[in-house]
N, C-alpha and C positions, 0 to 999 in steps of 0.2 A: 385592462389596457394600461401599458406603461405611459405615464405622463412625462412631460419634459418642459423645461424652460430654457431660455437663451441667456447665457452669460458671455457677452462678447461673441466669440465663435470658437469652437463649433457648438452644436446642440449639446446640452448637458441633460442627462436623464435623472429622474428621481424614481427609485425602485423600492419595492417592498421586499426585504430579504428575510427569509424564514429559517429558523433553526429548530428542527424537531429533536426529540429525545431519541437516541439510538436504541434499537430493539434487538440487535444481534446478540447472541449468547454471550453474557459477561462482557459486553462492550460498554466501557465506562467513559470513553472519550466523548467529547461534544464538538460540534462543528466550528465553534468560535469562542474566544475568551472575551471578557468585558472590554479589554482594550481594543479589540477588533470591532465590537459593537460601537464603542465611542468614535472610532475613526469613521465608520459608516454613517452614524447619525450626524457627526460634525460636517460630513459632506452633503447632508441634506436628505439622506435616505431614511426609511423606516425599517426597524428591525423588530421582528416578533419572535419570541423564544418560548418554546413549550415549557410549561411548568416543570420544575425539577430536572430539566435537561442537563444541567451542569453538575448535579449532585455527585455523580461518580468521579468527577474531577475536582471535587471539593470547591465548587463554585456555586454559591447560592443565588436564588432568584433576585434577592435584593441587590446583589452586585451588578446584575444585568440591568435592573431598573435604574440604578444610579448612573449607569453608562448610557442610558437613554432608550433601552429596549422596552417593549410592551410584553408582558408575560401573558400567555394565552393558555387555556385549559387543556387543549388536546392537540394531537398531531393533525387531526382533521382541520382544526383552526389554522394551523401553520400552512398546510398544503392548499387549503381552500383560498387563502389570501395572498400567499407569497408569489411573487413573479420569479424570484430565484430562491431555490432551496439549497442551503449550504449544510452539508452533513459530512460525516466521516466515512461510513461504510455504505455499500450499495443498498438500495431498497430491497426489502424482503417481500415475499408474496402478500403479506398483510398490508403492505404499503402501496402495492401496485394500483389499487383502486382509488387512491388519494391523488395520484398524479394527474395533471391537467395538460391539455394540448397547448403547446407553445411555452410551457413552463421550463425554466432553466434549472437543471439539476447539476449541481457542482459538488462532486464527491469522488472518492475512490470507487470506480465502477467494476473494473476487472471483468470485462464482458467476454473475452475470448473463451473462457471455460464455462460461461453461463448463458447458454442459448435461450433459456426460458426468460431470463431477465432482459436479454436483448430483444426478444419478441415483444415483451411487455412494453418496453420503452418505445419500440417502433409503433405498436398499436396505439399507444397514448399520444404519439407524435410530440414527445418532449424533446428538449435540446439537452443532450447529455454531455457535459464537460468533465472529462475524467482526469483527476489529479495525476494519475500515473502515466499518462501519455503527453502531458505538457512537456515539451522537449526543446531545448535551445539548439541553435544551429551547430554547436560543437558536440551535441549528443548528450548533454547533461539532462537529468530529470529532476528539476529543482524541488518539485512538490513531493516527489517520492523519497528524496534523499533523507529528510529528517526521520521518517518512519523506518527507512532502511537502516539507519544508524541504530535506532532503538532495537529493531528486530535482530540485527546482527549481534548486538551485545546480549540480548535475551536468549538467543539461540544457544550460546555456549553455557549460559547459566542453566537453562533447561536441560541441556545435554548432560552437564555435570551432575544435576540432581538425579536424572533417570539412570545414570551409570551406578548410582548407589544400589546396594543389594536389596534393601527394603522396598525400593521403587521398581525392582525387577531387573536391574542391570547387572553388570559383571562384577560390581563391587570394587571399582577402580577409582582412585583419586587422580584427577587430571594431572596434577604436578608431581605425583609420587612423593617419595621421601628418600633420603640418602640410602643408597644401596638397593633401591627398588626401581624398576622401569617406570617411566612416566607414561601417561596415556598418549595414544596417537590420535591426533585430530586431523581429519582431512576436510578442507573447505573447497567446494566445487563452485568456482565463480569468484573472481577477484575484484568485483565492483564494490559499491558502498557497503552492502551487507557483508560480503566476504572480508573486506578490510576491517570492519568493526568486530566481526566474529574473531578474526585473527588477533586483534588487540587484546580481547579478553582471554582467549586461549593461551596466548603467549604470556600474558600477565599471571595466569594461573599455573604456568610452568609446564604446559603440555608440549609434546613434540608435534609441531604443526607443519602441515603441507597445504599449499594453496595451488589449486589447478585452475588455469585460466588460458583463454585464447589470446594470443598476441604478445610478442616480445616486449613491446613498449610498456604495456601495463605491468608485465612481470618485472621488468627492470625497475619500474617505479616502486613496486612492492618490495623488491630486494633492497632498494635504497632506504625505504622507511624502516624495515625490520632488520636490516643488516643480516647477521647470521642466525637470527632467532627463528626463521621459517625457511622451508624449502619450497621453491616455486617450480611447477611442472607445467609443460605445455598440455593443453586439453586435447586428448585423443583417447580412444577406447582402451588402448593398452595401459596408459598411465592411470586412467580412472579405475580400471579393474584392479591393478596392483595396489593402488592406494586404498581403495575401499576395503579390500580383503585384509589389509594389515591394520585397519583403523578400529579404534574403540568408539569413536564419535565421528559421524559424517554430517556435515552441514551443507545442504543444497541451497545455492544462492545464484542460480542461473536466471538470466532475464533477457528477453527480447521484447522491447517496449510494445505493449498492446497485443502481443501474439501469445499463442499457447507455448508454454515452455517445453523444449525438447526433453525427452526422457533419456538422460545420459547414463543413469545407473539402471541396469536391467534386473529383472526378477532373478535371473541366474546368479548375478553378482550378490544380490541380497541373500540368497539361499546359502551362499558359501562364506558369508561373513561370520565373525566370531559370535557365538551365542551370548546374548546379553549386551551386545553392542547397541548403540543408539543412533538413529537417523533423525535429524531435525531438518525438515524440508521447508525452508522459508519461501521457496518459490511456489508454494501450494496455491496462493492467490491466483496465479496464472496457469494452474493445472498441475504444477509440481514437476520436479526434474528427476524423480525416482519412480520407476515403473510401479512399485508397490504402494505409492502414496495415495491417500484419499483425505479429503478435508476432515478435520476434527475441530473441537471447540474447547474453550477453557474449562467447561464443566466435565468434559470427557476427552482429555487431550491426547491419549496414547492408545495404541493397539500393537499387537505383535504379528509379525509375519516371519515364519521360519526361525523363531527365537530371537528376532531383532526387533527392538522397540522403535516404533515410529511416532514422532511428535510432529503433527501437521496442522497446527492451529492457524486458522486463516486470518486472525486478527491479533497477532502476538502483541503489538504495542498497546492494546487495550488493557494489558495487565499492569501497566504503569501509566494510567491515564493522565495524571497531573503533569508529568514530564511530557507525555506525548501530545496532549492537547495544546499546550503552550508552544511546543516546537512546531506543530502543524499550522497553527494560526500564523506564526511568523512567516511561513512559506505561502499560505493560501491567500492571505489578506490582500496583497498588492493586486492580484488578478481579480479578486472579488470587487475591489474598488474600481478597477478598470471596466469590468463588465457592467456594474451598476451605474457608473458615471457616464459611460460612453454609449451604452447599449452593446449587445453582443457583436453586431456586425462591425461597428467602428472599432471595437476592442480587438477583434481578431484581425482586422485589416491593419491595425497598427502594430501587431505583435504576432509574428509567425509562430512563435513557440506556443502561444495560447491557441492559435488555430489548430495546431496538432493535437490539442486536447479535446477537440470536439469529436466525439465518437459517433453520436447519432444526432440527426437534425430533422425534426418534423417528419418522421417516417422513413428516413434514409440513413444508411450506414455510411459514415464519412471518414472512417479510418480503415485503411486497406487490410491490416492484420485482423481486425475485428470482423470485417466482411468475410475474409477467407475462413476464419474459424467458424462463423455462423452459417457459411454456405449461401450467402446472399450477395446481391449486387453491391459493389462499391461505387458510391457517388462522390466525387471530389467536392469538398465544401465550396470551393470557388464557383463551381457550376451552379450551386443552389443560391449563393449570395451575390453572384456576379464576380467580376475580377477582383481578387484580393491584392 
């Protein structure tokens, strides 16, 4: 049971927050940094961290201890005691049995393409708060932005590597050299991922196209990049033409919480240049390329019709030190709000946080997740009373 005490008004909660070690393939990030632990403990909360959870991000157990955390020996200890579990990636099947009814799971969940995970969370009656669907009134996704920035930059780095001949690619240098054509890079989706991918691609000297829906965003991208990129309206004709002339295609389409539409078809892929590379950053939500399927850092690529596909579902895990600190900067304010006010008061006070609640004690509370899972959508306010 969550305990509470009264400091003037309103009720202030004291919560046990647990940080397990990530177990996804080559996932070296961790759910919080010592500064975040210190902020929580100074607010009166208890933080328990699984032994060596931060090692992949070059954060030792002693750093967590100095910040006020208790180091515990296993994930079972974390899940067994924590009222809120903060982590980076979604639970894997080995973790399903550790979840407890009423427990708050605060992490990237990406439930739309993961019906098995959705069912597990519903059966366990946990409260799933997904980083990726916490959305402000103006449409921003503040907890997704830092990892999208990292993934966008990594996408072009990965693409440049796999274009090298020994990596299976066409043997093309993105920026070319004097007297030789530059590589053509097409970025589908001009959001945070696309913007950051374009920064790297332009910086490496490639010929860059950004395909996006909406003239306002395209005008913004044109202003940022001046004449160093070409922007195109997103439609099947423009996508097909751009994909067929490209050496590297970066997929960065996103509909918050929903399955990503497949905007590049198998037919388009089959007619691409042999040795071209696709990096589908949208793979967490199902991918925007028809031929995409999830891969891992230990087995990152495969070929379809001679085109290399890189579809790693946790790309920022490759640079965990950068990613972990950037992630805590974004996640900590909401963690403090949930732990300090309790979930109900926190979501009543912040509509953006309410949008992050995907499942609540056996109910799906995000419409896009419900549609993808083929289950009934229950508005959160119906379960909690008027928000």
